[in-house]
N, CA, C and O of each residue as an XYZ file, in Angstrom:
356
protein
N     -15.961     -6.792    -18.313
C     -15.195     -5.683    -17.048
C     -14.505     -6.449    -16.792
O     -14.692     -7.666    -16.775
N     -12.863     -5.401    -16.360
C     -12.614     -6.269    -15.378
C     -12.206     -5.353    -14.410
O     -12.384     -4.144    -14.558
N     -11.371     -6.114    -12.883
C     -11.873     -5.357    -12.311
C     -10.511     -4.837    -11.298
O      -9.619     -5.619    -11.626
N     -10.025     -4.035    -10.392
C      -9.157     -2.767    -10.931
C      -7.692     -3.574     -9.203
O      -8.284     -4.264     -8.374
N      -6.794     -3.461     -9.055
C      -5.815     -4.192     -7.534
C      -6.216     -2.496     -6.937
O      -6.407     -1.338     -7.308
N      -6.175     -3.198     -6.011
C      -6.375     -2.863     -4.349
C      -5.132     -2.151     -4.128
O      -4.150     -2.725     -3.658
N      -5.131     -0.880     -4.458
C      -3.282     -1.061     -2.898
C      -3.768      0.348     -2.015
O      -3.956      1.536     -2.273
N      -3.841     -0.483     -0.905
C      -4.072      0.424      0.072
C      -2.802      0.247      0.750
O      -2.150     -0.724      1.133
N      -2.602      2.142      0.782
C      -1.302      2.270      1.605
C      -1.456      2.886      3.177
O      -2.384      3.647      3.450
N      -0.700      2.578      3.930
C      -1.062      2.665      5.657
C      -0.020      3.750      5.657
O       1.165      3.604      5.358
N      -0.786      5.168      6.140
C       0.217      6.519      6.460
C       0.253      6.511      7.996
O      -0.358      5.716      8.710
N       0.940      7.364      8.346
C       0.651      8.475      9.240
C       0.783      9.922      9.024
O       1.041     10.946      9.658
N       0.508      9.562      7.922
C       0.152     11.845      7.612
C       2.184     12.259      7.287
O       2.664     13.033      6.458
N       2.936     11.336      8.361
C       4.541     12.236      7.981
C       4.801     12.344      6.713
O       4.112     11.820      5.838
N       6.070     13.205      6.458
C       7.015     12.999      5.526
C       7.194     11.685      4.480
O       6.508     11.538      3.468
N       8.045     10.942      4.839
C       7.873      9.881      4.699
C       6.951      9.245      4.151
O       6.883      9.130      2.927
N       5.930      8.631      5.132
C       4.635      8.295      4.426
C       4.600      9.714      2.921
O       4.922      9.375      1.782
N       4.229     10.983      3.193
C       3.656     11.092      2.244
C       4.743     11.006      0.345
O       4.345     11.339     -0.771
N       5.948     10.498      0.723
C       6.799     10.196     -0.164
C       6.238      9.315     -0.771
O       6.167      9.182     -1.993
N       5.604      8.355      0.425
C       5.601      7.037     -0.218
C       4.763      6.773     -0.776
O       4.779      5.939     -1.682
N       3.408      7.648     -0.257
C       2.365      7.200     -1.806
C       2.563      8.461     -2.967
O       1.927      8.382     -4.018
N       3.264      9.353     -2.775
C       3.150      9.918     -3.939
C       4.083      8.809     -5.171
O       3.825      8.756     -6.373
N       5.341      7.894     -4.347
C       5.906      7.032     -5.270
C       4.672      6.088     -5.954
O       4.346      5.921     -7.129
N       4.024      5.433     -4.419
C       2.861      5.174     -5.010
C       2.019      4.386     -6.201
O       1.841      3.332     -6.812
N       1.547      6.149     -5.974
C       0.383      6.078     -7.013
C       1.430      6.641     -8.293
O       1.191      6.311     -9.455
N       2.819      7.679     -7.881
C       3.585      6.961     -9.892
C       3.585      5.851    -10.670
O       3.209      5.711    -11.834
N       4.177      4.856     -9.683
C       3.760      3.756    -10.361
C       3.176      3.194    -10.405
O       3.689      2.342    -11.131
N       2.100      2.814    -10.114
C       0.373      3.002     -9.961
C       0.128      2.334    -11.551
O       1.232      2.593    -12.030
N      -0.330      1.916    -12.214
C      -1.030      1.720    -13.549
C      -2.396      2.946    -13.224
O      -2.460      3.678    -12.237
N      -3.337      2.884    -14.309
C      -5.049      3.102    -14.318
C      -5.475      1.902    -13.863
O      -6.574      1.929    -14.418
N      -5.467      1.036    -13.379
C      -6.328     -0.455    -12.702
C      -6.153     -0.377    -11.542
O      -6.967     -0.765    -10.704
N      -5.065      0.136    -11.298
C      -4.541      0.658     -9.380
C      -5.463      1.610     -8.989
O      -5.529      2.710     -9.538
N      -6.240      1.236     -8.002
C      -7.450      1.781     -7.547
C      -5.926      1.902     -5.814
O      -5.446      0.980     -5.155
N      -5.678      3.465     -5.716
C      -4.653      3.713     -4.549
C      -4.968      4.717     -3.343
O      -5.024      5.945     -3.406
N      -5.176      3.823     -2.134
C      -6.179      3.997     -1.160
C      -5.282      4.471      0.171
O      -4.963      3.588      0.967
N      -4.900      5.754      0.407
C      -4.280      6.279      1.682
C      -5.641      6.379      2.909
O      -6.621      7.083      3.152
N      -4.829      4.993      3.522
C      -5.350      5.003      5.218
C      -4.511      5.700      6.077
O      -3.299      5.537      6.223
N      -5.330      6.578      6.698
C      -4.229      7.177      8.145
C      -5.204      6.649      9.583
O      -6.250      6.684     10.232
N      -4.163      6.279      9.435
C      -3.061      5.199     10.589
C      -3.747      5.571     12.018
O      -4.046      4.757     12.891
N      -3.946      7.111     12.067
C      -4.318      7.863     13.203
C      -5.650      7.269     13.694
O      -5.846      7.170     14.905
N      -6.651      6.836     12.727
C      -8.195      6.382     12.782
C      -8.090      5.140     13.512
O      -6.931      4.740     13.402
N      -8.636      4.528     14.054
C      -8.557      4.201     15.485
C      -8.911      2.554     13.937
O      -7.939      1.806     13.834
N      -9.793      2.299     13.259
C     -10.187      1.965     13.009
C      -9.996      0.991     11.505
O     -10.644      0.067     11.013
N      -8.625      1.822     11.064
C      -7.528      1.807     10.735
C      -6.265      0.979     11.382
O      -5.711      0.021     10.843
N      -6.041      1.363     12.229
C      -5.061      1.315     13.268
C      -5.533     -0.454     13.212
O      -4.894     -1.308     12.597
N      -6.370     -0.621     13.744
C      -6.913     -2.114     14.013
C      -7.012     -2.822     13.119
O      -6.708     -3.973     13.434
N      -7.485     -2.633     11.452
C      -6.816     -2.808     10.174
C      -5.771     -3.409     10.196
O      -5.520     -4.586      9.938
N      -4.773     -2.097     10.695
C      -3.289     -2.766     10.028
C      -3.123     -3.400     11.294
O      -2.076     -2.851     11.638
N      -3.524     -4.450     12.575
C      -2.849     -4.306     13.044
C      -2.996     -6.123     12.653
O      -2.070     -6.925     12.774
N      -4.802     -6.547     12.038
C      -5.146     -7.742     11.848
C      -4.427     -8.358     10.143
O      -4.577     -9.503      9.717
N      -3.739     -7.339      9.499
C      -2.818     -7.347      8.287
C      -0.743     -7.384      9.109
O       0.146     -6.834      8.459
N      -0.541     -7.821      9.957
C       0.519     -7.639     11.287
C       1.258     -5.890     10.623
O       2.388     -5.605     11.021
N       0.789     -5.246     10.007
C       1.129     -4.243      9.933
C       1.962     -3.781     11.719
O       1.400     -3.734     12.813
N       3.586     -3.483     11.338
C       4.210     -2.720     12.720
C       4.724     -1.376     12.800
O       5.149     -0.776     13.787
N       4.586     -0.892     11.261
C       5.134     -0.104     10.833
C       4.634      0.651      9.769
O       4.009      0.069      8.883
N       4.838      2.033      9.712
C       4.092      2.567      8.526
C       5.487      3.346      8.180
O       6.431      3.620      8.921
N       5.200      3.706      6.245
C       4.719      3.474      5.914
C       4.654      2.244      5.619
O       5.678      1.762      6.103
N       3.676      0.882      4.773
C       3.539      0.219      4.399
C       2.108      0.034      3.348
O       0.937      0.327      3.590
N       2.637     -0.480      2.291
C       1.149     -1.013      0.909
C       0.772     -2.874      1.445
O       1.521     -3.650      2.039
N      -0.735     -3.108      0.918
C      -1.118     -4.016      0.446
C      -1.905     -3.947     -0.366
O      -2.923     -3.256     -0.399
N      -1.434     -4.779     -1.218
C      -2.428     -5.023     -2.597
C      -3.049     -6.607     -2.740
O      -2.720     -7.789     -2.641
N      -3.994     -5.875     -2.993
C      -5.124     -7.303     -3.198
C      -5.657     -7.798     -1.482
O      -6.377     -8.760     -1.216
N      -5.065     -6.842     -0.526
C      -5.304     -7.754      0.561
C      -4.205     -8.369      1.534
O      -4.206     -8.823      2.678
N      -3.473     -8.211      0.748
C      -2.142     -9.057      1.452
C      -0.801     -7.886      1.675
O      -0.632     -7.017      0.819
N      -0.067     -7.955      2.669
C       1.406     -7.465      2.593
C       1.895     -6.980      1.979
O       1.942     -6.883      3.205
N       2.480     -6.401      1.195
C       4.118     -6.533      0.414
C       4.880     -6.809      1.360
O       4.860     -6.129      2.385
N       5.478     -7.572      1.251
C       6.769     -8.572      1.560
C       8.040     -7.296      1.804
O       9.101     -7.519      2.387
N       7.768     -6.379      1.402
C       9.461     -5.404      1.553
C       8.034     -3.519      2.696
O       8.201     -2.304      2.809
N       7.235     -4.229      3.033
C       6.592     -3.668      4.020
C       6.786     -4.726      5.352
O       7.482     -4.617      6.361
N       6.136     -5.470      5.034
C       6.851     -6.280      6.531
C       8.030     -5.985      7.631
O       8.014     -6.330      8.812
N       9.042     -5.270      6.953
C      10.045     -4.570      7.838
C      10.050     -3.269      8.162
O       9.408     -2.886      9.139
N      10.890     -2.264      7.267
C      10.476     -0.723      6.423
C      10.791     -0.359      5.674
O      11.793     -0.713      5.052
N      10.066      0.493      5.432
C      10.167      0.862      3.725
C       9.533      0.731      2.692
O       8.607     -0.080      2.693
N       9.812      1.430      1.584
C       8.842      0.713      0.916
C       9.635      0.127     -0.854
O      10.330      1.062     -1.251
N       9.668     -0.844     -1.681
C      10.132     -1.633     -2.410
C       9.987     -1.710     -3.761
O       9.314     -2.675     -4.126
N      10.693     -0.507     -5.216
C       9.519     -0.526     -5.743
C       9.374     -1.617     -6.413
O       8.212     -1.725     -6.804
N      10.365     -2.893     -6.869
C      10.631     -4.094     -7.521
C       9.832     -5.002     -6.329
O       9.120     -5.743     -7.006
N       9.589     -5.320     -4.926
C       8.637     -6.028     -4.553
C       7.623     -5.996     -4.847
O       6.945     -6.944     -5.243
N       7.106     -4.196     -4.628
C       5.190     -4.072     -5.089
C       5.173     -4.111     -6.389
O       4.069     -3.748     -6.795
N       6.275     -4.532     -7.679
C       5.870     -4.606     -8.799
C       5.572     -5.971     -9.178
O       4.781     -6.157    -10.102
N       6.325     -7.347     -8.335
C       6.257     -8.257     -8.194
C       4.876     -8.634     -7.562
O       4.307     -9.654     -7.953
N       4.226     -7.704     -6.430
C       2.945     -8.173     -6.557
C       2.250     -7.737     -7.090
O       1.286     -8.500     -7.047
N       1.947     -6.672     -7.825
C       1.320     -6.618     -8.945
C       0.915     -5.606     -8.950
O      -0.207     -5.512     -9.447
N       1.594     -4.253     -8.400
C       1.469     -2.435     -8.472
C       1.781     -2.783     -9.940
O       2.331     -3.799    -10.365
N       1.315     -1.729    -10.619
C       0.878     -1.552    -11.542
C       0.723     -2.667    -12.648
O       1.573     -2.617    -13.538
N      -0.063     -3.494    -12.721
C      -0.097     -4.347    -13.865
C      -1.664     -4.699    -13.682
O      -2.259     -5.430    -12.890
N      -2.049     -3.931    -14.672
C      -3.679     -4.685    -14.844
C      -4.004     -5.933    -14.998
O      -3.739     -6.547    -16.032
N      -4.910     -6.699    -13.507
C      -5.644     -8.060    -13.479
C      -6.413     -8.281    -15.042
O      -7.142     -7.629    -15.789
N      -5.645     -9.850    -15.007
C      -5.479    -10.152    -16.487
C      -6.246    -11.077    -16.219
O      -6.601    -11.860    -17.100
């Protein structure tokens, strides 16, 4: 039994974040567990701080913030290179 890739999307619930969540879900595969984390929750905000996330939307795949999310916005190519949409082998 293989494990799933953990895809965490940090969101503030704005329309830009909602669009990013929709895209991530579209790009994800059946082996990707997409989890939306609400930055309005203090525990989520603290976790984001630990990951050095300074803006949303941001995506962490298997606990590593995707390179595209260290600045602003998301990038499909960068996220796919980090494992989004690919089963763990």
